[in-house]
Structure formats: C-alpha cells, structure tokens
C-alpha positions in Angstrom: -0.5 0.1 0.0 1.2 3.6 -0.6 2.2 5.3 2.7 0.5 8.7 1.5 -2.3 6.7 1.2 -2.3 5.6 4.9 -3.9 8.1 7.1 -1.3 10.6 9.0 -2.2 9.7 12.4 -2.1 6.7 11.4 1.6 6.2 10.2 2.4 8.9 13.3 0.5 6.1 15.6 3.0 3.6 13.8 6.1 4.8 13.7 6.1 6.7 17.4 4.5 3.1 18.6 7.2 1.3 17.2 10.6 3.3 17.6 9.6 4.2 21.8 7.1 1.7 23.1 5.6 4.3 24.5 3.0 2.9 27.6 0.8 5.2 27.1 0.3 7.0 22.9 -3.0 9.0 21.5 -2.6 10.8 18.4 -5.7 13.6 18.0 -5.8 14.9 14.4 -6.3 19.0 15.4 -6.8 20.2 12.2 -10.8 20.7 12.2 -9.7 23.8 14.0 -7.3 25.3 12.0 -9.9 24.8 8.6 -9.3 28.8 7.8 -5.3 28.3 7.7 -4.0 28.2 4.3 -2.5 25.3 4.5 -5.5 23.3 5.5 -6.9 22.4 2.1 -5.8 19.5 0.9 -2.8 19.6 3.3 0.0 19.4 0.8 -1.0 15.7 0.0 -2.6 15.0 3.6 -6.4 15.6 2.8 -6.4 18.3 5.4 -4.3 16.5 8.3 -1.9 19.3 9.0 -2.5 19.8 12.7 -1.9 17.6 15.1 -1.1 16.6 19.0 0.8 13.8 20.4 0.9 12.9 24.1 3.1 10.2 24.7 4.8 8.1 28.0 8.0 6.4 27.1 10.2 4.7 29.3 13.1 6.2 26.5 12.5 9.7 27.3 13.8 8.7 31.2 16.4 10.7 31.6 16.3 12.8 28.5 15.3 16.8 28.6 12.4 18.4 27.5 14.5 19.6 24.0 15.4 15.8 23.3 12.9 14.5 24.1 10.5 16.8 21.3 13.8 16.0 19.5 13.7 12.7 19.0 9.8 13.1 18.0 10.6 15.2 15.1 13.7 13.5 13.5 10.9 10.5 13.6 8.0 12.2 11.9 10.5 14.3 9.7 8.8 13.2 6.9 5.3 13.9 7.6 6.5 17.1 9.1 8.5 17.9 5.4 4.9 16.8 4.2 2.8 19.0 4.9 2.2 18.5 9.1 1.8 22.6 9.7 1.8 22.2 13.4 2.7 19.4 16.1 2.0 19.6 20.0 4.4 17.4 22.2 3.4 15.9 25.7 6.4 13.6 25.8 6.6 12.0 29.3 8.7 9.0 31.0 6.4 6.7 33.1 6.3 8.3 37.2 5.9 11.6 35.0 
C-alpha cells in the first residue's frame, strides 16, 4: 500500500509506537480547528491532515530533557513534517512523570 494513502494520524501512531514502545500514546488530529488556515485545504497532500497533538509516555524519555524528547519525535516524524504537517504539539513524558 502506498504510504501516502495511509492517514497521517495512523502513520504518526505507527512510527512512534515502533520506535519508542510507549506505555501510552494518543495522537489527536486537530486539523478541523484550523480549517481557515492557508495550508488546510488539501493539506499539501494530506487531505487536510495538518495539525496534530501527540501525548506520549515512554521509558525512552527517562533522563531526557524536554528538548531532547521533542527532537526525537520530530526526527521520527520528519517525513510527515516535510510533507505538510503544519503544527505538532508534543506532550512527551517518562513513566511516573
């Protein structure tokens, strides 16, 4: 199956799950809240999937700073960001935080 045919939300979930083995993961598509933004119609190939919130708890974040956590997620999702994800809110925690 062509990867671009897979919804962006599902690709984000799959990539983060595979790389970070999260205790919990919630990927929220916030795109409908931004329907009037310039990039929303068609979403640069994402059919409007442009704004997301990621809430993730993973032991991979233990001992990592907030910046290191965000960089790790941004690196994992570089293809989606380059392909039209306009905004990505990240809430990344280690278990127990």
